[in-house]
C-alpha positions in Angstrom: 160.4 93.1 67.4 159.6 93.1 63.8 157.4 89.3 65.2 155.7 91.4 67.3 154.5 93.8 65.1 153.2 92.0 62.0 149.1 92.1 62.5 147.8 89.6 64.2 145.2 88.2 62.0 146.5 85.0 61.7 145.7 85.5 57.7 144.7 87.6 55.1 145.4 91.8 56.5 141.7 92.8 55.9 141.9 96.6 55.3 139.4 98.6 57.5 135.5 100.6 57.2 132.4 100.4 55.0 132.0 98.5 52.4 129.6 99.5 49.7 126.7 98.3 50.4 126.7 98.3 54.1 127.5 102.4 53.4 124.1 102.2 51.2 121.6 100.6 53.8 123.6 103.0 56.4 122.3 105.8 54.6 119.3 104.4 53.5 118.2 103.9 57.0 119.4 107.4 58.3 116.8 108.5 55.5 114.2 107.0 57.3 114.5 108.0 60.4 115.5 111.6 59.5 112.1 111.7 56.8 110.0 110.7 60.2 112.0 113.3 61.7 110.9 116.5 60.2 107.0 114.6 59.6 106.7 114.4 63.0 108.4 118.3 63.5 105.8 119.3 59.9 103.3 117.4 61.4 103.5 119.1 65.5 103.8 122.7 64.0 101.0 122.2 62.2 98.6 120.9 64.7 100.0 123.7 67.1 99.3 126.3 64.3 95.5 124.9 63.9 95.0 124.9 67.6 96.7 129.1 68.2 93.8 129.9 65.0 91.3 128.1 66.5 91.7 129.6 70.3 91.9 133.4 68.3 89.4 132.4 66.5 87.1 131.8 69.6 88.1 134.7 71.7 87.3 136.7 68.3 83.6 135.8 67.9 83.4 135.3 71.5 85.0 139.2 72.3 82.6 140.1 69.3 79.3 138.8 70.4 79.7 140.0 74.1 80.2 143.4 73.4 77.4 143.5 71.0 75.4 142.2 73.3 76.6 144.5 76.4 75.0 147.4 74.5 71.6 145.3 72.6 70.7 145.1 76.6 70.5 148.9 76.9 68.0 149.3 74.3 65.7 151.7 74.8 62.3 154.1 73.3 63.7 157.6 73.4 60.3 159.0 74.8 61.2 156.6 78.1 64.3 159.1 79.2 62.0 162.6 79.2 58.5 163.5 79.5 59.3 167.1 77.7 58.8 165.8 73.8 57.2 162.3 74.7 54.9 163.2 71.7 57.2 163.3 69.5 60.1 161.0 70.4 57.7 158.4 70.7 59.8 156.3 68.2 61.0 152.4 68.5 63.9 151.9 69.5 65.4 150.2 66.3 65.0 152.2 63.6 66.7 149.2 61.1 67.3 146.0 61.5 68.8 143.5 58.4 70.6 140.2 58.4 73.6 141.7 58.8 73.2 145.2 60.7 71.3 146.8 63.1 70.5 150.2 64.3 68.6 151.1 67.6 68.7 153.9 70.6 70.5 153.0 73.8 70.7 153.7 77.2 74.8 154.3 77.3 76.8 156.2 80.2 73.2 158.4 80.1 72.7 159.5 84.4 69.5 161.2 85.0 69.1 161.7 81.3 72.0 164.4 81.5 73.4 163.0 77.3 70.2 161.4 76.1 69.9 158.3 74.4 72.6 157.3 72.2 72.1 155.6 68.2 74.2 152.8 67.8 74.7 150.7 64.8 76.9 147.3 63.8 77.3 146.5 60.6 79.4 143.7 58.9 81.0 144.8 56.2 81.5 142.1 53.2 83.8 144.2 50.6 86.3 146.3 50.3 89.6 146.5 52.9 87.5 146.6 56.4 85.8 142.9 54.8 85.3 140.8 57.9 84.8 143.5 59.8 82.2 144.3 63.1 82.0 148.5 63.0 80.2 149.7 66.2 79.2 153.2 66.1 77.8 155.3 68.5 76.6 159.0 68.0 75.5 160.9 71.2 72.3 163.6 70.5 73.2 167.1 70.4 73.7 168.8 73.6 70.7 171.3 73.4 68.5 168.3 74.4 65.4 167.5 72.4 63.5 169.7 70.2 59.8 169.7 69.4 60.7 166.8 66.9 63.3 165.2 69.6 66.3 164.3 69.9 68.7 165.5 67.2 72.0 163.7 65.9 74.7 165.9 63.6 76.3 164.4 60.9 79.6 164.0 61.7 80.7 161.9 59.0 80.5 165.4 56.9 83.4 166.9 55.4 81.6 170.2 57.2 81.0 168.5 60.7 82.4 170.6 63.4 84.8 169.2 66.1 82.4 169.3 68.5 80.2 167.1 67.0 82.9 164.6 65.9 83.4 164.5 68.9 80.3 162.4 70.3 80.9 160.2 67.4 82.9 157.2 67.9 83.7 154.0 65.9 86.3 150.7 66.9 85.9 147.2 65.1 84.4 144.6 66.9 85.4 141.8 65.3 88.3 141.1 62.4 88.2 137.6 60.5 84.0 137.4 60.6 82.5 136.2 57.4 78.6 135.8 55.8 78.5 132.4 56.0 76.0 130.9 53.7 72.0 131.3 55.1 73.7 132.8 58.2 73.0 136.4 59.8 74.3 137.9 62.4 71.1 139.2 64.0 68.4 137.5 63.7 64.8 138.7 65.2 62.3 137.5 67.3 59.5 139.0 68.8 57.2 138.4 71.8 56.2 134.9 71.2 59.0 133.3 70.0 58.6 133.4 66.1 61.4 134.9 64.2 60.9 138.5 61.9 62.9 138.3 59.1 62.9 141.0 56.6 60.5 140.4 53.9 62.7 141.4 50.8 65.9 139.9 50.9 68.7 142.6 51.7 66.5 144.6 53.2 65.1 145.8 56.6 62.3 144.5 59.1 59.2 147.0 58.7 58.4 149.5 60.8 55.9 147.2 62.4 58.6 144.3 63.2 61.0 146.8 64.3 58.3 147.1 67.4 57.3 144.2 68.0 61.2 142.5 68.8 61.7 141.6 72.2 65.5 139.2 71.1 68.0 139.0 69.2 70.3 136.1 68.6 73.7 136.9 67.6 75.8 135.0 65.2 79.7 135.6 64.8 81.3 133.7 62.2 85.1 133.7 62.4 87.6 132.9 59.8 91.6 133.2 61.1 93.7 134.8 58.2 96.6 132.7 59.8 98.7 130.8 57.3 97.2 127.3 58.6 93.7 128.1 59.0 91.4 125.9 61.6 87.3 125.6 60.6 85.6 128.4 61.0 84.2 128.7 64.7 81.0 130.3 65.3 79.6 131.7 68.5 75.9 132.4 69.1 73.8 134.1 71.9 70.5 135.8 72.7 70.0 138.8 74.1 66.8 139.0 75.8 65.8 142.7 75.7 65.4 144.0 79.6 63.2 147.3 78.9 60.5 145.0 77.3 57.9 148.4 76.9 60.8 149.7 74.7 60.2 147.4 72.0 56.7 146.7 72.3 54.1 149.6 70.8 51.1 150.8 72.8 48.1 148.3 72.2 50.3 145.1 71.6 49.8 142.7 74.4 52.8 142.5 76.6 54.9 139.1 76.8 
């Protein structure tokens, strides 16, 4: 029995396990494998987050441009909607046009001119807590119809505004994360010849004659996501030719 239980090693008995060198080599190899796995995982997560940010930017820019374009296409002169104040309502469809803001009269939800032209404004907010938002405001005229001097719009933002006045005023953001890219305005204005018209004064509005010649508007929305992993900025551009050409071409000017 003793002979049978004696280790059959043919010589010296070797204790089981790893030597220090073997253990160090194993730990080194395992460290490389773990580091490579972690690096690949982090890279995949960053790429995935960047793709998500890029898609969010594309969706935001596209939806903002489409919302603005849809409303801009309804730009119209108030005089086109009624003959009761034709001599007093002859004002241009656009009454302000800057690089980052546009204001105009729009024929929105106005079947048979039961409401009248709405005043619409789009503005890119560049400072303050709402910076990066493109704000849309729409105000319907007072319900009494056009008076001797044209349509009347109450001051809905005044502290003394009535509930009925505030009900005719609506505002909402159509974009978040929009930025004022260097040298790239949000709105560009073109006349019947396709020539771009710019404000004479930096930061100012188009002149009255220029506003009466606007035939198309180019909308440029640049968006940068606020996610921790940011993708390169996304810019969406669309030019809108106004279907109501007579709304933006003054009498006496050559039609396109």
